[in-house]
C-alpha positions as CSV (number, residue, x, y, z in Angstrom):
1,M,-0.1,0.0,0.0
2,Q,2.9,2.3,0.9
3,F,4.4,1.8,-2.7
4,Y,1.1,2.8,-4.4
5,K,0.8,6.1,-2.3
6,R,4.4,6.9,-3.2
7,K,3.9,6.2,-6.9
8,I,0.6,8.1,-7.0
9,G,2.3,11.2,-5.2
10,F,5.1,11.1,-7.6
11,F,2.8,10.9,-10.5
12,S,0.7,13.8,-9.3
13,L,3.8,15.8,-8.8
14,F,5.1,15.0,-12.2
15,I,1.7,16.1,-13.9
16,A,1.7,19.3,-11.8
17,L,5.2,20.1,-13.2
18,V,4.2,19.4,-16.8
19,L,1.1,21.6,-16.4
20,L,3.3,24.4,-15.1
21,C,5.6,24.2,-18.2
22,L,2.7,24.6,-20.6
23,P,2.0,28.0,-22.0
24,I,-0.9,29.6,-20.4
25,E,-3.4,31.4,-22.8
26,N,-4.7,34.8,-21.6
27,V,-8.4,34.2,-20.6
28,H,-9.3,37.6,-21.8
29,S,-7.8,37.3,-25.3
30,S,-11.0,35.9,-26.8
31,A,-12.9,38.9,-25.5
32,R,-10.6,41.4,-27.1
33,V,-12.2,43.4,-29.9
34,D,-10.5,43.5,-33.3
35,C,-9.4,47.0,-33.9
36,S,-7.9,46.4,-37.5
37,Y,-4.5,47.6,-36.3
38,S,-1.9,45.2,-37.3
39,E,0.8,46.4,-34.9
40,V,2.0,49.3,-33.0
41,K,2.3,52.0,-35.3
42,Q,3.0,55.7,-35.4
43,Q,0.0,57.8,-36.2
44,E,0.7,61.3,-37.8
45,M,-2.0,63.9,-37.3
46,T,-2.4,67.5,-37.6
47,I,-3.7,69.2,-34.4
48,L,-5.7,72.4,-35.1
49,N,-6.3,74.7,-32.3
50,N,-9.5,76.6,-32.9
51,S,-10.1,77.4,-29.4
52,P,-9.8,80.9,-27.7
53,Y,-6.9,79.6,-25.7
54,H,-3.3,78.4,-26.4
55,V,-2.9,74.6,-25.9
56,T,-0.1,74.2,-23.4
57,A,-0.3,70.3,-23.5
58,L,-1.9,67.4,-25.3
59,F,-1.8,63.9,-23.9
60,I,-3.1,60.6,-25.2
61,C,-3.4,57.2,-23.4
62,P,-5.5,54.0,-23.6
63,A,-8.9,54.4,-22.1
64,N,-9.1,53.9,-18.4
65,S,-5.3,54.2,-18.1
66,E,-3.0,56.8,-16.6
67,E,0.0,56.2,-18.8
68,W,-0.2,59.4,-20.7
69,Q,1.8,60.0,-23.9
70,E,2.7,63.8,-24.2
71,V,2.0,64.6,-27.9
72,L,3.0,68.3,-28.1
73,E,6.3,67.5,-26.4
74,G,6.4,70.6,-24.1
75,T,5.7,73.1,-26.8
76,E,2.6,75.4,-26.9
77,L,0.1,75.4,-29.8
78,R,-1.2,78.9,-30.0
79,C,-4.7,80.0,-30.9
80,G,-5.6,79.6,-34.6
81,K,-2.4,77.5,-35.3
82,Q,-1.8,73.9,-36.2
83,R,1.1,71.5,-35.8
84,N,1.8,68.0,-37.2
85,V,2.4,65.4,-34.4
86,I,3.2,61.8,-34.2
87,F,2.1,59.3,-31.5
88,N,2.0,55.6,-31.0
89,L,-1.3,53.7,-31.5
90,D,-1.1,50.2,-29.9
91,N,-2.8,47.3,-31.8
92,S,-4.4,45.9,-28.6
93,V,-6.2,49.2,-27.9
94,C,-9.6,50.2,-29.2
95,K,-10.6,53.2,-27.2
96,W,-8.4,56.1,-26.2
97,D,-8.6,59.1,-23.8
98,I,-7.1,62.6,-24.9
99,K,-6.3,65.4,-22.3
100,V,-6.1,69.0,-23.4
101,V,-4.5,71.6,-21.2
102,D,-5.0,75.1,-22.1
103,S,-3.5,78.5,-21.1
104,S,-6.6,79.3,-19.0
105,G,-5.3,76.6,-16.5
106,N,-8.2,74.3,-17.4
107,F,-7.9,70.8,-18.7
108,T,-10.5,68.7,-20.5
109,V,-10.3,64.9,-20.7
110,F,-12.1,63.3,-23.9
111,Q,-12.8,59.8,-23.0
112,N,-13.3,56.5,-24.9
113,L,-12.5,57.7,-28.3
114,Q,-11.9,55.4,-31.4
115,I,-9.1,56.8,-33.2
116,K,-9.1,55.3,-36.7
117,Q,-6.0,54.9,-38.9
118,E,-7.6,57.1,-41.6
119,F,-7.9,60.1,-39.3
120,T,-5.5,62.8,-40.3
121,S,-6.5,65.7,-38.0
122,I,-7.8,66.6,-34.6
123,N,-9.8,70.0,-34.3
124,Y,-9.7,71.4,-30.8
125,Y,-12.5,74.2,-30.5
126,Y,-14.9,75.7,-28.1
127,K,-18.7,75.4,-28.2
128,N,-21.2,76.8,-25.6
129,G,-18.2,77.6,-23.3
130,S,-16.5,74.1,-23.4
131,G,-13.6,72.5,-25.2
132,R,-14.5,69.9,-27.8
133,I,-12.6,67.9,-30.3
134,R,-13.5,66.7,-33.8
135,F,-11.5,64.0,-35.9
136,A,-11.5,64.4,-39.6
137,V,-10.1,62.7,-42.8
138,G,-8.2,64.6,-45.4
């Protein structure tokens, strides 16, 4: 009887070690939405500032994250001006947040935005006293 217990214990340990060595699939991977991005890519866009304030900072990050990527790189975008910027889009992220900080000291966070590869510009403007953004193609 002692021999069988020892063999069964060894066999269980062996199976456990084999299972630990197998690759583990991410349980959330099947729930991920296809965003049609094939890889991390650099997205080039023109930022248009049509607000009454200078944009002192512009940030982008995956939705519900705090890993902000600074887009203007410490430079100011004056009223009525535009600037070409480049930022990274990750293939595993479908929704993005954009934070705009302006010269009035206020900031606005636009949440859960879908940034498509074909977008070429972001227009920042004011309507009814609050900042808004609009994406455009062409």
